[in-house]
C-alpha angles and dihedrals in degrees: 000000000000115000110220133207129198092246094054093060122085131185115277090019110143127217116195125196133205124271126266122195116218114232137185091268089064090062093053091045091047091054092046096046096045098033087227110132096169108155091241085073103038112018116078093190093052092043092052088079095050126092092260091050091219138047116302125214119252116263091225092054090048088053090052090051090050092050090051091050089047091055089054092053098041101059108148133191088240114066100231123084116154128191107229100181153318122241138185091008110182133179106215106173139011121263117216134180111288095032114129114215134193133180128236119192119193117190105238098178143342134196140163119255117251089262089051094225096097136050129223113211125187118195134188105226125204125180105203130194128218089277091056089249116146106240095174130013141167146120125287127192123207137182119217125193129220101046097123127114113309093017 
């Protein structure tokens, strides 16, 4: 794992995470975590007549997976990294069992906080499937500590 610092990141820099294959357990976990047991997520017979032809993973659960992957990519020397917000979140394509997903973060912008001791980073996030299709994308904003003078 590479430990990052605010100063080592530059606009348009890309961070790419490892793949993760979606399994049947993800569908059960998605239903349990969200409380959404709609048959499009958990009934193969029902889902057979949908555009995906099989159950699709919850968007909320995919967001949780992305945030977990983000935490793995944004590991800083300083211990504090805070998620400030998500913007323009869009679900572009269904995710089904057997899809392998990976996250790409592209630094959109960076600036120092008004106090100068923290950094505000904004990333374009793309969750890509094994065909390099974006299945979820959006903008995330993060605050990182330890960016003051001498850090």
